[in-house]
MITORTOR-829008 format. One record per residue: residue number from 1; residue in three letters; x, y, z of N, C-alpha, C, CB in turn. Coordinates in nm, 2 decimals, decimal comma. Glycine has a CB too. Layout:
REM residues N
R|n|res|n.u|n.v|n.w|ca.u|ca.v|ca.w|c.u|c.v|c.w|cb.u|cb.v|cb.w
R|NUM|ALA|X|Y|Z|X|Y|Z|X|Y|Z|X|Y|Z;
...
This chain:
REM residues 128
R|n|res|n.u|n.v|n.w|ca.u|ca.v|ca.w|c.u|c.v|c.w|cb.u|cb.v|cb.w
R|1|UNK|0,02|-6,07|1,29|-0,06|-6,15|1,37|-0,13|-6,07|1,48|0,03|-6,26|1,44;
R|2|UNK|-0,06|-5,97|1,53|-0,12|-5,89|1,63|-0,25|-5,82|1,58|-0,02|-5,79|1,69;
R|3|UNK|-0,24|-5,77|1,46|-0,35|-5,70|1,40|-0,47|-5,80|1,37|-0,31|-5,62|1,27;
R|4|UNK|-0,43|-5,92|1,33|-0,53|-6,02|1,30|-0,61|-6,05|1,43|-0,47|-6,15|1,25;
R|5|UNK|-0,54|-6,06|1,54|-0,60|-6,09|1,67|-0,69|-5,97|1,71|-0,49|-6,11|1,78;
R|6|UNK|-0,64|-5,85|1,69|-0,72|-5,73|1,72|-0,85|-5,73|1,64|-0,64|-5,60|1,70;
R|7|UNK|-0,84|-5,75|1,51|-0,96|-5,74|1,43|-1,06|-5,85|1,45|-0,93|-5,74|1,28;
R|8|UNK|-1,01|-5,97|1,49|-1,11|-6,08|1,52|-1,18|-6,04|1,65|-1,03|-6,21|1,54;
R|9|UNK|-1,10|-6,00|1,75|-1,17|-5,97|1,88|-1,26|-5,85|1,86|-1,06|-5,93|1,99;
R|10|UNK|-1,22|-5,75|1,79|-1,30|-5,63|1,76|-1,43|-5,67|1,69|-1,23|-5,52|1,69;
R|11|UNK|-1,42|-5,76|1,59|-1,54|-5,80|1,52|-1,64|-5,87|1,62|-1,51|-5,89|1,40;
R|12|UNK|-1,58|-5,96|1,70|-1,67|-6,03|1,80|-1,73|-5,93|1,89|-1,58|-6,13|1,88;
R|13|UNK|-1,65|-5,83|1,94|-1,70|-5,73|2,03|-1,82|-5,65|1,96|-1,59|-5,63|2,07;
R|14|UNK|-1,80|-5,61|1,84|-1,91|-5,54|1,77|-2,03|-5,62|1,75|-1,85|-5,49|1,63;
R|15|UNK|-2,01|-5,75|1,72|-2,13|-5,84|1,70|-2,21|-5,85|1,83|-2,09|-5,98|1,65;
R|16|UNK|-2,14|-5,87|1,94|-2,20|-5,88|2,07|-2,26|-5,75|2,11|-2,10|-5,93|2,18;
R|17|UNK|-2,19|-5,64|2,09|-2,24|-5,51|2,13|-2,36|-5,47|2,05|-2,13|-5,41|2,11;
R|18|UNK|-2,38|-5,52|1,93|-2,50|-5,48|1,86|-2,62|-5,53|1,93|-2,49|-5,54|1,71;
R|19|UNK|-2,62|-5,65|1,99|-2,74|-5,70|2,06|-2,75|-5,65|2,20|-2,73|-5,85|2,06;
R|20|UNK|-2,64|-5,63|2,27|-2,64|-5,59|2,41|-2,65|-5,44|2,43|-2,52|-5,65|2,48;
R|21|UNK|-2,62|-5,37|2,33|-2,62|-5,22|2,34|-2,76|-5,17|2,39|-2,59|-5,16|2,21;
R|22|UNK|-2,87|-5,22|2,34|-3,00|-5,18|2,38|-3,03|-5,21|2,53|-3,11|-5,24|2,29;
R|23|UNK|-2,97|-5,32|2,58|-3,00|-5,36|2,71|-2,92|-5,28|2,82|-2,98|-5,50|2,73;
R|24|UNK|-2,79|-5,25|2,78|-2,70|-5,20|2,89|-2,65|-5,06|2,86|-2,58|-5,29|2,91;
R|25|UNK|-2,70|-4,99|2,75|-2,66|-4,86|2,72|-2,70|-4,75|2,82|-2,70|-4,82|2,58;
R|26|UNK|-2,80|-4,79|2,90|-2,85|-4,69|3,00|-2,76|-4,68|3,13|-2,99|-4,72|3,04;
R|27|UNK|-2,66|-4,78|3,14|-2,57|-4,77|3,26|-2,49|-4,65|3,25|-2,48|-4,90|3,26;
R|28|UNK|-2,46|-4,59|3,37|-2,38|-4,47|3,37|-2,24|-4,50|3,32|-2,37|-4,41|3,52;
R|29|UNK|-2,18|-4,41|3,25|-2,05|-4,42|3,19|-2,03|-4,54|3,09|-1,94|-4,43|3,30;
R|30|UNK|-2,14|-4,59|3,03|-2,14|-4,70|2,94|-2,05|-4,67|2,82|-2,28|-4,74|2,90;
R|31|UNK|-2,07|-4,56|2,76|-1,99|-4,52|2,64|-1,84|-4,50|2,67|-2,05|-4,40|2,57;
R|32|UNK|-1,82|-4,44|2,79|-1,68|-4,42|2,83|-1,61|-4,55|2,85|-1,67|-4,33|2,95;
R|33|UNK|-1,68|-4,64|2,92|-1,62|-4,78|2,94|-1,60|-4,85|2,81|-1,72|-4,86|3,03;
R|34|UNK|-1,69|-4,84|2,72|-1,68|-4,90|2,59|-1,56|-4,85|2,51|-1,81|-4,88|2,50;
R|35|UNK|-1,54|-4,72|2,52|-1,42|-4,66|2,45|-1,29|-4,70|2,52|-1,44|-4,50|2,45;
R|36|UNK|-1,29|-4,70|2,65|-1,17|-4,75|2,72|-1,14|-4,90|2,69|-1,19|-4,74|2,88;
R|37|UNK|-1,24|-4,98|2,67|-1,22|-5,12|2,64|-1,16|-5,13|2,50|-1,35|-5,19|2,64;
R|38|UNK|-1,20|-5,05|2,40|-1,15|-5,05|2,27|-1,00|-5,01|2,27|-1,23|-4,97|2,17;
R|39|UNK|-0,97|-4,90|2,35|-0,84|-4,86|2,36|-0,75|-4,96|2,43|-0,83|-4,72|2,45;
R|40|UNK|-0,80|-5,03|2,53|-0,73|-5,14|2,59|-0,70|-5,25|2,49|-0,81|-5,20|2,71;
R|41|UNK|-0,80|-5,28|2,41|-0,78|-5,39|2,30|-0,66|-5,34|2,21|-0,90|-5,41|2,22;
R|42|UNK|-0,66|-5,22|2,17|-0,57|-5,17|2,07|-0,43|-5,14|2,12|-0,63|-5,05|2,01;
R|43|UNK|-0,42|-5,11|2,25|-0,29|-5,06|2,31|-0,18|-5,17|2,30|-0,31|-5,02|2,45;
R|44|UNK|-0,06|-5,13|2,25|0,05|-5,23|2,24|0,11|-5,26|2,38|0,16|-5,17|2,15;
R|45|UNK|0,08|-5,17|2,48|0,13|-5,20|2,61|0,05|-5,30|2,69|0,13|-5,07|2,69;
R|46|UNK|-0,09|-5,29|2,67|-0,17|-5,39|2,74|-0,19|-5,51|2,67|-0,31|-5,32|2,77;
R|47|UNK|-0,19|-5,51|2,53|-0,21|-5,62|2,45|-0,34|-5,70|2,48|-0,09|-5,72|2,45;
R|48|UNK|-0,45|-5,62|2,50|-0,57|-5,68|2,54|-0,63|-5,77|2,44|-0,67|-5,57|2,56;
R|49|UNK|-0,62|-5,73|2,31|-0,68|-5,82|2,20|-0,60|-5,95|2,20|-0,67|-5,75|2,07;
R|50|UNK|-0,47|-5,95|2,21|-0,39|-6,07|2,21|-0,42|-6,16|2,33|-0,24|-6,03|2,21;
R|51|UNK|-0,44|-6,10|2,44|-0,48|-6,17|2,56|-0,61|-6,24|2,55|-0,48|-6,08|2,69;
R|52|UNK|-0,71|-6,17|2,50|-0,84|-6,23|2,48|-0,84|-6,34|2,37|-0,95|-6,12|2,45;
R|53|UNK|-0,77|-6,31|2,27|-0,76|-6,41|2,16|-0,70|-6,54|2,21|-0,69|-6,35|2,04;
R|54|UNK|-0,59|-6,53|2,27|-0,52|-6,65|2,32|-0,59|-6,72|2,43|-0,38|-6,61|2,36;
R|55|UNK|-0,66|-6,65|2,51|-0,73|-6,71|2,62|-0,87|-6,78|2,58|-0,75|-6,61|2,73;
R|56|UNK|-0,94|-6,71|2,49|-1,08|-6,76|2,46|-1,10|-6,81|2,31|-1,17|-6,65|2,49;
R|57|UNK|-1,05|-6,72|2,22|-1,09|-6,75|2,08|-1,00|-6,86|2,02|-1,07|-6,62|1,99;
R|58|UNK|-0,87|-6,86|2,04|-0,79|-6,96|1,98|-0,82|-7,10|2,03|-0,64|-6,93|2,02;
R|59|UNK|-0,84|-7,12|2,16|-0,88|-7,26|2,21|-1,02|-7,30|2,15|-0,89|-7,26|2,36;
R|60|UNK|-1,11|-7,21|2,13|-1,24|-7,25|2,07|-1,22|-7,29|1,93|-1,34|-7,14|2,09;
R|61|UNK|-1,14|-7,21|1,85|-1,12|-7,25|1,71|-1,04|-7,38|1,70|-1,04|-7,13|1,65;
R|62|UNK|-0,94|-7,40|1,79|-0,86|-7,52|1,78|-0,95|-7,65|1,81|-0,75|-7,52|1,89;
R|63|UNK|-1,04|-7,64|1,90|-1,13|-7,75|1,93|-1,22|-7,78|1,81|-1,22|-7,72|2,05;
R|64|UNK|-1,26|-7,68|1,73|-1,35|-7,70|1,62|-1,28|-7,70|1,48|-1,46|-7,60|1,62;
R|65|UNK|-1,15|-7,72|1,48|-1,07|-7,70|1,36|-1,12|-7,79|1,24|-0,92|-7,72|1,38;
R|66|UNK|-1,14|-7,92|1,27|-1,19|-8,01|1,17|-1,32|-7,98|1,12|-1,19|-8,16|1,23;
R|67|UNK|-1,41|-7,94|1,20|-1,55|-7,90|1,16|-1,54|-7,77|1,07|-1,64|-7,86|1,28;
R|68|UNK|-1,45|-7,68|1,10|-1,44|-7,56|1,02|-1,38|-7,59|0,89|-1,34|-7,46|1,09;
R|69|UNK|-1,28|-7,68|0,88|-1,21|-7,72|0,76|-1,31|-7,79|0,66|-1,10|-7,81|0,78;
R|70|UNK|-1,40|-7,88|0,72|-1,49|-7,95|0,64|-1,60|-7,85|0,59|-1,56|-8,06|0,71;
R|71|UNK|-1,64|-7,75|0,67|-1,73|-7,65|0,62|-1,68|-7,57|0,51|-1,77|-7,56|0,74;
R|72|UNK|-1,55|-7,53|0,52|-1,48|-7,45|0,42|-1,48|-7,53|0,29|-1,34|-7,41|0,46;
R|73|UNK|-1,45|-7,66|0,29|-1,44|-7,74|0,17|-1,58|-7,75|0,11|-1,39|-7,88|0,20;
R|74|UNK|-1,68|-7,78|0,19|-1,82|-7,78|0,14|-1,86|-7,65|0,08|-1,92|-7,82|0,25;
R|75|UNK|-1,83|-7,54|0,14|-1,87|-7,41|0,09|-1,79|-7,38|-0,04|-1,83|-7,30|0,19;
R|76|UNK|-1,67|-7,42|-0,06|-1,60|-7,40|-0,18|-1,66|-7,48|-0,29|-1,45|-7,44|-0,16;
R|77|UNK|-1,70|-7,61|-0,26|-1,76|-7,69|-0,37|-1,89|-7,64|-0,41|-1,78|-7,84|-0,31;
R|78|UNK|-1,97|-7,59|-0,31|-2,11|-7,54|-0,34|-2,09|-7,41|-0,42|-2,19|-7,52|-0,21;
R|79|UNK|-2,00|-7,33|-0,38|-1,98|-7,20|-0,45|-1,94|-7,22|-0,60|-1,88|-7,11|-0,38;
R|80|UNK|-1,85|-7,32|-0,62|-1,81|-7,35|-0,76|-1,93|-7,40|-0,84|-1,70|-7,46|-0,76;
R|81|UNK|-2,01|-7,49|-0,78|-2,13|-7,54|-0,85|-2,22|-7,43|-0,88|-2,19|-7,65|-0,77;
R|82|UNK|-2,24|-7,34|-0,78|-2,34|-7,23|-0,80|-2,29|-7,13|-0,91|-2,35|-7,15|-0,67;
R|83|UNK|-2,16|-7,10|-0,91|-2,10|-7,02|-1,02|-2,12|-7,08|-1,15|-1,96|-6,98|-0,99;
R|84|UNK|-2,09|-7,21|-1,16|-2,11|-7,28|-1,29|-2,26|-7,27|-1,34|-2,06|-7,42|-1,29;
R|85|UNK|-2,35|-7,30|-1,24|-2,49|-7,29|-1,28|-2,54|-7,15|-1,32|-2,57|-7,34|-1,16;
R|86|UNK|-2,49|-7,05|-1,24|-2,53|-6,91|-1,28|-2,46|-6,87|-1,41|-2,49|-6,81|-1,17;
R|87|UNK|-2,34|-6,92|-1,44|-2,27|-6,89|-1,56|-2,35|-6,95|-1,68|-2,13|-6,94|-1,56;
R|88|UNK|-2,39|-7,07|-1,67|-2,47|-7,13|-1,78|-2,60|-7,06|-1,80|-2,49|-7,28|-1,74;
R|89|UNK|-2,66|-7,03|-1,69|-2,79|-6,96|-1,70|-2,77|-6,82|-1,76|-2,86|-6,94|-1,56;
R|90|UNK|-2,67|-6,75|-1,73|-2,64|-6,62|-1,78|-2,61|-6,63|-1,93|-2,52|-6,55|-1,71;
R|91|UNK|-2,53|-6,73|-1,97|-2,50|-6,75|-2,11|-2,62|-6,78|-2,19|-2,39|-6,86|-2,13;
R|92|UNK|-2,71|-6,86|-2,14|-2,84|-6,89|-2,20|-2,92|-6,77|-2,22|-2,91|-7,00|-2,13;
R|93|UNK|-2,93|-6,69|-2,12|-3,01|-6,56|-2,13|-2,95|-6,47|-2,23|-3,02|-6,49|-1,99;
R|94|UNK|-2,82|-6,46|-2,23|-2,75|-6,37|-2,33|-2,77|-6,42|-2,47|-2,60|-6,36|-2,29;
R|95|UNK|-2,76|-6,55|-2,49|-2,77|-6,61|-2,62|-2,92|-6,59|-2,67|-2,74|-6,76|-2,62;
R|96|UNK|-3,01|-6,61|-2,58|-3,16|-6,59|-2,62|-3,18|-6,44|-2,66|-3,25|-6,63|-2,50;
R|97|UNK|-3,12|-6,35|-2,58|-3,14|-6,21|-2,61|-3,08|-6,17|-2,74|-3,08|-6,12|-2,50;
R|98|UNK|-2,96|-6,23|-2,77|-2,89|-6,20|-2,90|-2,97|-6,25|-3,01|-2,75|-6,26|-2,90;
R|99|UNK|-3,03|-6,37|-3,00|-3,11|-6,43|-3,11|-3,23|-6,35|-3,13|-3,14|-6,58|-3,08;
R|100|UNK|-3,30|-6,31|-3,02|-3,42|-6,23|-3,03|-3,39|-6,09|-3,10|-3,49|-6,21|-2,90;
R|101|UNK|-3,28|-6,03|-3,06|-3,25|-5,90|-3,12|-3,22|-5,91|-3,26|-3,13|-5,84|-3,04;
R|102|UNK|-3,15|-6,02|-3,30|-3,11|-6,04|-3,44|-3,24|-6,07|-3,52|-3,02|-6,16|-3,46;
R|103|UNK|-3,33|-6,15|-3,47|-3,45|-6,17|-3,55|-3,54|-6,05|-3,56|-3,53|-6,29|-3,49;
R|104|UNK|-3,55|-5,97|-3,46|-3,63|-5,85|-3,46|-3,57|-5,75|-3,56|-3,64|-5,79|-3,32;
R|105|UNK|-3,44|-5,73|-3,55|-3,37|-5,64|-3,64|-3,38|-5,68|-3,79|-3,23|-5,61|-3,60;
R|106|UNK|-3,37|-5,81|-3,81|-3,39|-5,86|-3,95|-3,53|-5,83|-4,00|-3,36|-6,01|-3,95;
R|107|UNK|-3,63|-5,85|-3,92|-3,76|-5,82|-3,96|-3,78|-5,67|-3,99|-3,86|-5,86|-3,86;
R|108|UNK|-3,73|-5,58|-3,91|-3,74|-5,44|-3,93|-3,67|-5,40|-4,05|-3,68|-5,36|-3,81;
R|109|UNK|-3,55|-5,45|-4,08|-3,47|-5,42|-4,20|-3,54|-5,47|-4,32|-3,33|-5,48|-4,19;
R|110|UNK|-3,60|-5,59|-4,32|-3,67|-5,64|-4,44|-3,80|-5,55|-4,46|-3,71|-5,78|-4,41;
R|111|UNK|-3,87|-5,51|-4,36|-3,98|-5,42|-4,37|-3,95|-5,29|-4,43|-4,05|-5,40|-4,24;
R|112|UNK|-3,84|-5,23|-4,39|-3,79|-5,10|-4,45|-3,76|-5,12|-4,60|-3,68|-5,05|-4,37;
R|113|UNK|-3,69|-5,23|-4,63|-3,65|-5,25|-4,77|-3,77|-5,27|-4,86|-3,56|-5,37|-4,78;
R|114|UNK|-3,88|-5,34|-4,80|-4,00|-5,36|-4,88|-4,07|-5,23|-4,90|-4,09|-5,46|-4,81;
R|115|UNK|-4,06|-5,14|-4,81|-4,14|-5,01|-4,82|-4,09|-4,93|-4,93|-4,13|-4,94|-4,69;
R|116|UNK|-3,96|-4,95|-4,98|-3,91|-4,87|-5,09|-3,96|-4,94|-5,22|-3,76|-4,86|-5,09;
R|117|UNK|-4,02|-4,86|-5,31|-4,05|-4,91|-5,44|-3,93|-4,89|-5,54|-4,18|-4,84|-5,50;
R|118|UNK|-3,94|-4,95|-5,65|-3,83|-4,93|-5,75|-3,82|-4,78|-5,79|-3,85|-5,02|-5,87;
R|119|UNK|-3,93|-4,71|-5,80|-3,93|-4,57|-5,84|-3,86|-4,49|-5,73|-4,07|-4,52|-5,86;
R|120|UNK|-3,88|-4,52|-5,60|-3,81|-4,45|-5,49|-3,66|-4,47|-5,50|-3,86|-4,50|-5,36;
R|121|UNK|-3,62|-4,59|-5,54|-3,48|-4,62|-5,54|-3,41|-4,55|-5,66|-3,46|-4,77|-5,55;
R|122|UNK|-3,49|-4,54|-5,78|-3,44|-4,47|-5,89|-3,42|-4,32|-5,87|-3,52|-4,49|-6,02;
R|123|UNK|-3,51|-4,27|-5,78|-3,50|-4,12|-5,75|-3,38|-4,08|-5,67|-3,63|-4,08|-5,67;
R|124|UNK|-3,32|-4,18|-5,60|-3,20|-4,15|-5,53|-3,08|-4,12|-5,62|-3,16|-4,26|-5,43;
R|125|UNK|-3,02|-4,00|-5,62|-2,91|-3,97|-5,72|-2,79|-4,07|-5,69|-2,87|-3,82|-5,70;
R|126|UNK|-2,73|-4,10|-5,80|-2,61|-4,18|-5,79|-2,49|-4,09|-5,76|-2,58|-4,26|-5,92;
R|127|UNK|-2,42|-4,12|-5,66|-2,30|-4,04|-5,63|-2,18|-4,13|-5,66|-2,30|-4,00|-5,48;
R|128|UNK|-2,10|-4,08|-5,74|-1,98|-4,15|-5,78|-1,86|-4,10|-5,71|-1,96|-4,15|-5,93;
């Protein structure tokens, strides 16, 4: 649970830092402060990630739990429908390609057989 809290807080920190880095990276000791913050999050003595998770993230997730659950159910249904649709489309494409390859190869084989005359076939030695 402790690692889950850390990775959630760290992911939020990285998402926020991606946008704010351009604005505040010019502050003196910015990178040192950022590194100290990550160490504070990670440290088992300070339990910074656990503190931030329990104080901010968990209450926000608890308030929106029903919305999140309905979104997950909708996403699962849509993903199943999408996979079925893509599966059908993929099978249709594969079947069409197989039929086209079979018809083309049949035509090539028939053309090659027609190119041989009976004299050409008699010239081939019989190997017993």
